[in-house]
C-alpha positions in Angstrom: 182.4 13.4 102.9 182.9 17.2 103.0 180.6 20.0 103.2 181.0 22.9 101.2 178.6 25.7 102.1 177.9 28.6 99.5 177.0 32.0 100.6 178.1 34.2 98.5 176.3 37.2 96.0 175.4 40.4 96.6 171.7 39.8 97.7 170.3 42.3 95.7 166.9 41.7 96.7 167.5 42.5 100.5 167.8 45.1 99.1 168.6 47.7 101.9 169.2 45.1 104.3 172.4 44.6 101.9 174.3 47.4 101.4 176.3 47.1 104.2 176.8 43.2 104.9 175.8 40.1 103.2 172.6 38.4 102.7 174.0 35.1 104.9 175.6 37.0 107.9 171.6 38.5 108.1 169.4 37.4 111.3 167.0 34.6 111.2 165.7 34.2 114.7 168.2 33.7 116.7 171.4 33.3 114.7 172.6 34.5 111.5 171.5 33.1 108.4 174.8 31.0 107.4 174.7 29.2 110.6 171.7 26.8 110.1 173.1 25.3 105.7 176.5 25.2 108.8 174.2 23.3 111.1 172.3 21.0 108.6 175.8 20.0 107.2 177.8 18.5 110.7 174.3 17.0 112.0 175.1 15.0 109.3 178.9 13.7 110.4 181.0 15.9 108.6 183.4 17.2 110.1 185.3 19.1 107.2 183.4 21.8 106.6 184.4 24.7 103.4 182.9 28.4 103.7 182.6 29.5 100.1 182.1 33.7 100.4 182.9 37.2 99.1 181.8 40.7 98.5 183.2 43.9 101.2 181.2 41.7 103.9 184.1 38.1 103.8 186.1 39.1 107.0 183.1 39.0 109.0 182.6 35.4 108.4 185.9 35.0 110.2 184.8 37.3 112.5 181.7 35.0 113.4 182.5 31.5 112.2 186.3 31.8 114.0 187.4 28.1 113.3 183.7 26.3 113.9 184.5 26.0 117.6 180.9 26.6 118.2 179.8 23.8 116.1 182.3 21.3 117.5 184.5 21.6 114.9 188.6 22.1 115.0 189.1 23.9 111.9 186.7 25.9 108.7 188.1 26.5 105.4 187.4 29.8 103.7 187.5 30.8 99.3 187.3 33.8 98.0 184.7 34.1 95.0 185.4 37.6 93.3 182.2 38.5 91.2 178.4 37.4 90.6 179.8 34.7 88.6 176.8 32.3 90.1 176.3 29.2 92.1 178.3 27.0 89.7 181.2 29.1 89.6 181.3 29.1 93.1 181.4 25.8 93.9 183.9 25.7 91.3 186.5 26.9 94.2 186.1 23.9 96.3 188.2 21.8 93.7 191.5 21.8 95.4 189.3 21.9 99.2 188.1 18.3 97.9 190.5 16.4 97.2 188.6 13.8 94.3 186.3 12.5 97.3 182.0 13.6 97.9 181.3 16.7 98.9 178.1 18.0 100.4 177.0 21.5 99.2 174.1 23.5 101.0 173.4 26.9 98.9 173.5 29.3 102.8 170.1 30.9 102.8 169.0 27.5 102.5 166.9 26.4 106.2 165.8 22.7 107.5 163.0 22.0 110.2 165.0 18.2 109.9 168.3 16.4 108.6 169.8 15.4 105.5 171.4 12.6 107.7 169.5 9.6 105.5 170.0 11.3 102.6 173.6 11.6 103.4 174.2 8.0 104.1 172.5 6.8 101.1 174.7 9.0 98.8 177.3 7.3 100.2 176.1 4.0 99.3 175.4 5.8 95.8 179.4 5.7 95.2 179.6 8.1 91.9 177.2 10.3 90.8 174.5 13.6 92.0 172.2 13.8 94.7 170.1 16.4 94.1 167.2 16.7 97.9 163.0 17.9 96.6 160.7 19.2 98.5 156.7 19.5 97.1 155.8 23.6 97.5 153.3 25.9 96.2 154.8 28.4 94.1 157.8 26.3 91.9 158.2 28.3 89.5 159.8 30.6 91.4 162.6 27.5 92.1 164.4 25.0 89.7 162.5 22.3 89.0 162.3 18.5 89.2 160.3 16.8 85.9 160.1 12.5 87.0 159.8 9.1 85.3 159.3 5.6 86.2 161.2 7.5 89.8 164.1 9.0 88.0 164.8 12.6 87.5 164.1 13.2 83.9 165.3 16.5 83.4 164.7 19.9 85.7 164.3 22.9 84.6 164.9 26.7 86.0 162.3 28.6 87.1 159.6 27.3 84.1 156.7 29.2 83.9 154.7 25.6 82.6 156.1 23.6 85.9 156.1 19.6 85.4 155.8 19.7 88.6 155.8 21.5 91.7 158.9 19.7 93.4 161.3 22.7 93.7 165.2 22.1 93.6 166.3 22.8 97.1 169.4 24.4 97.4 171.6 21.3 98.8 173.7 18.8 96.7 175.8 16.0 96.7 178.3 15.3 93.8 181.7 12.8 93.3 185.1 14.4 91.6 183.1 14.1 87.8 181.2 17.5 89.2 184.5 20.5 88.9 184.9 18.8 84.8 181.3 20.0 84.4 181.9 23.1 85.7 185.0 24.0 83.6 182.6 22.9 80.3 179.9 25.4 81.6 179.1 27.6 79.2 177.6 31.1 81.0 174.0 31.2 80.6 171.4 34.7 79.7 172.2 37.0 83.2 175.8 35.6 82.7 176.5 33.3 85.4 177.7 29.5 85.2 174.5 28.2 86.6 174.2 24.8 88.9 171.1 23.5 87.2 172.7 23.3 84.1 175.8 21.0 86.5 172.7 19.2 87.9 171.0 18.3 84.1 174.1 16.9 83.3 174.8 14.1 85.5 171.3 12.8 83.9 171.6 13.0 81.2 175.0 10.4 82.3 172.1 8.5 84.0 174.1 9.8 87.2 171.3 11.6 89.0 169.4 10.0 92.0 166.5 12.4 94.3 165.8 12.6 98.0 162.4 14.6 99.0 163.8 16.0 102.1 160.6 15.5 104.4 159.8 19.2 107.2 159.1 21.6 105.7 161.9 23.8 103.6 162.9 27.6 103.1 165.1 29.5 101.3 165.7 33.3 102.9 166.8 35.5 100.0 163.5 37.4 99.5 161.8 39.8 101.7 158.6 37.6 101.8 160.7 33.5 102.3 163.3 35.5 105.0 160.1 36.4 106.7 158.7 32.6 105.7 162.1 31.4 108.1 161.7 33.8 111.0 158.9 32.5 112.2 159.4 28.3 111.5 162.3 28.6 114.0 160.5 30.4 115.4 157.5 28.1 116.2 160.2 25.3 116.0 161.7 26.7 119.5 158.1 27.3 120.7 157.2 23.3 120.0 161.2 21.7 121.5 
């Protein structure tokens, strides 16, 4: 299985911090934010990784990450997203890299306490379809929310006013090669982007979506509040360890 870290976007919710750099290069306690998702993939045994980024700071990723030696890797791959086409569009750039094989995808601002090793192992046994990682949250209105019925995901609703559960879809996904055809068939949402929620719902309609509830804490770091929370969680984790 190969891994993809999606680290593009303008990070407008973190202005003015992101006026001069990509948000995924901002520090989260003692490391750049992008280090955490790369480490998550590496800890799951994934050694072929693609970093998808964009904007004026794309070259800084190469200077920071190089060929991945800091993570025990021999090589890192890079792709450049032009404009603001959304998460699904960014993922579409990984088609050649995936080479018809399965991929584990993680958003560049997602930070977890534990690991995704068990979820990756379960997905590899699954062979086809998709798997998403879910987490119980207190504010599901901020996220895509999974509706479960009889132990299956039956729908995902993006930022619902009245959530049907408190299970947020984290920014960690696993897909087979179908994902790229699904992306090609997407139409832009009202905000002009190709939405990853629409991709996930395509798998759900085909009856090919499974899920894992993530152990330990999880946070994104795309707002000032969540970035502050991520710093506190990492600091506490390191003190405990």
